[in-house]
N, C-alpha and C positions, 0 to 999 in steps of 0.2 A: 192528092187533094189537100189544099191548105185549110185545115179545119179552123185554125185561129182566125184567119182572114174572113172565112165564111161567117163565123158567128159574130164578128165585129159589126156586121150589118144588122144584127138582131139586138144587140145590147152594147153598152159602153164598157169595154174591158179595160183593165189596167194597161197602161202603156208598156209594151214589151217589144223586143226585137223580133221581127218575123223570121229572120235568118241569122244564125249565129256566125255565119261566114262574113257578115257585115258588121263592122264595129263603128259606132258613131261616138266621137269624143264629146264629153260634156264641156261646158264653158270653162270650168276650172282646169280640166285636162288640156284644153287648147292653150290656156294661159301658161301652164307649167311646161307644155311641150315647146312653145315658142321661146320661153325664157331659157330652158336647158339648151335647145338647139342653137339659138343665137349666141349663147355663151360659148358653146363648143366651136362654132364657126368663127367667132371673133378671136378666140384664143389661137385657133389654127392659122388664121390670116395674119395675126401679129407675129407669132413665133416662126412660121415658115416663110412669110413673105414681107412682113412689116409694111403692108400696103392696104389702104382702104379699098382700092380697086379689087384686090384679091378677096376682100370681105364681101363685096358685091357679087363677084363671080361665084364664090363658094356658096352663095344662096341656093345654088342648084342642089347642094347636098341636103337641103330640106326634104327633097323627094325621098332620098334614101332613109333619112332619119325618121320621116313620117311613116314609111312602110315598115321600118323596124319596130317603131313604137306601137304601131297598130297591130303588128303580128304578136308582140309580147302581150298586149292587152287582150287580144283574142285568145291566146293560149292560156292566160291567167283565168279568163272567164270560163273557158271550157273545163279547166281543172276544178274551178269552184263548183260548176254545175255537176260534174261527175261525183265529187265528194258529197254535195248536198243531195243529189238524187239518191245516193246510197242510203243516206239517213232517212229520206222520205219513204223509200220502199221497205226499209226496216220497220218503220212505223206502220206502214200498211200491212206488213206481215203479222205484226202483233195484233192489229185490229181484226184481221181475218181469223186469227186463232181464237179471238174473243167472240166470233160469230157474226161480225159485220159483213155486209156485202162489199164487193170491190169498190163501188161508188162511195159508200159511206166510209170505207177505209181510207179512201183518198181525202175525204173531208177531215177525218181525224188526223191524217198525216199533215194536212195544211195547218191545223191547230198547233201541232207539236213543232213544226218547222218555224212557225211564226214566233213561238217562244224562244227557239234556239237562235234563229238568224235575224228575225225582224222582217217587216213587210217589204223592205226595199231590196232584199236579196233575190237572186235569180230564181231559185226553186220556189220561193213563196209567190213570186209574180206568176210563174208557170202554173202552180197549183190553184191560185186564185182564178186564173183564166179558165182552167179546167173545170173548176167548181161552177163557174158561171155557164160554161158550155154545157155541162150536165143538165142545167136547169132548162135549157132549150132542146133537150132530148138528143144531144150528141152522145155517141157511144164512147165509153171510156177507152176501149181498145184503139179507136181511131185517134183519140187525143194523144195517146202514148206513141202511136205510129208517127203522128205529125211532129211530136217533140223529137223523136229519133231522126226524122228526116231533116228538120231544121238545125239541130245541133251537130249532126254528122258524127256523133260519138258512138263508136262501135258497140260498147256495152249497152247503151240505151236503145240502139236500133235492134240489137239481138233480143233484149228483154221485151221490147214492144212487139216484135214479130211472134215470139213464143207466147207472150201473154195473149195476143190477139187470137192465135190458133186455139189455145187452151180455153179461152173464154167462150169462143164460138162452138167448139166441138166437145167441150166438157173435159175436165181434168183437175188436177190438184194445183190450184192457183197459188196457194201458200208455198208449196214446194218450189214452184217457178220463181216466185219473188225472193224466197230465201236463198236459193242457189245463185241468183243474180247478185244479190247483196253481198254474198260471200265472195264471189268472183271479183266484184268491184273493190271490195275491202282488201283483197290480196294484192290487186294491182296498185291500189293507192299506197299500201304499205311498202311494196317493192319500190315505187317511185320515191317514197320518203327515204328509204334506206339508201338508194342510189344518190339522192340529193345530199344526204348526210356524208356519204363517202366522197362525193365530188365537191363538197363545200370548200375544202382547202384549195382545190384546183381552181374553183371559181374566184376565190379570194386572190390567189396568185395571178389569175388572168386579169383581174381588175387593176392590180398593181402594175403588171406588165403593160397594160393599155396606157397608163399614165407616164411610164418611164421615158419614152421619146420626148414628150412635151417637157418633162422635168429636166432632162439633159440639156435641151436647147435653151430653156429658161435659165438654167444654172450657168451655162457658158456665157450667155449674154450678160448676166449679173456679175459673175466673177471675173470675166475677161472681156470688158466692153470693147467692141470693135473687132473681136476675133473672127466673127462670122459675117462681117460687113461685106466681104467679097461675094457672099451668096445672095445678097439683097440688091435689088435695083438694076440687075443686068440679066440678059437673056440666058446665059449659061448658068448663072446661079439659080434663076427661077426654074430652069429645066431640072437641075440637080435636086432642088427641094421638092419639086413636083413628083419626081421619080421616088424619092424617099417617102413622100406622103402616100403615093400609090401603093408602095410595098407595105407600108403600115396598115393601110385599109384592107389589103388582101390578107395580111396576117391576122387582123382583127376578125374578119369574117370566118377564116379557117378555125381560129381558136373557139369561136362561138359554136361552130358546127361540131367540133371535137367533143366539147363538154356537154352537148345536148344529146341525151340518150332517150330514145322512145321506148315505151313499154307497151 
């Protein structure tokens, strides 16, 4: 059941994504995406083909570039949500220890996360929606279950399921929240350690990504006409297309190698 969608009919909630699997670019993100993508396409068309027609044909690469950018944005948003969710339930745990009910603990968590992150961050939008949902008698456990379903984050889904069972059947809610916060904290720390260890490899990958372009550009500048045989004829276009295809395959493989899931 989509709790957030249901309560939208009852009151005006803050604008938020119904499904974290769907990412919608903002106006500024669209502008930046087209500027970056068209720059890459223009550079590729010039260095590999020296042809405006190639620039037009390579516009098809916008599909790949869009999917890649969207995937990176979704991944970044999920990572932010996971970290911020950990801080929110840590705050809830402290409030429960002080004698607050789960519902009031959520409201206290909202106050603290607003101070830390600001009203436009993901967790604050979610908690504000939850707070408004509580006012129309939605159950807090259903709201967490809905967040777990929409985010598809394993830690949030497990927390929501356990929280729901403990809330309904009776149990130590504070222990559940604390254990979840500790688990997420450990995973976040492991991710940070891995990212630190892989940072040099990521930097090397970025350099290697630009080397083929640099080599072609350097040859064209230092030895004008040396590569002319590869431009403006079918055989040369075929050779450059094969080289570009190999480069793209290597780029995709490199990104997969340095991406480690925890």
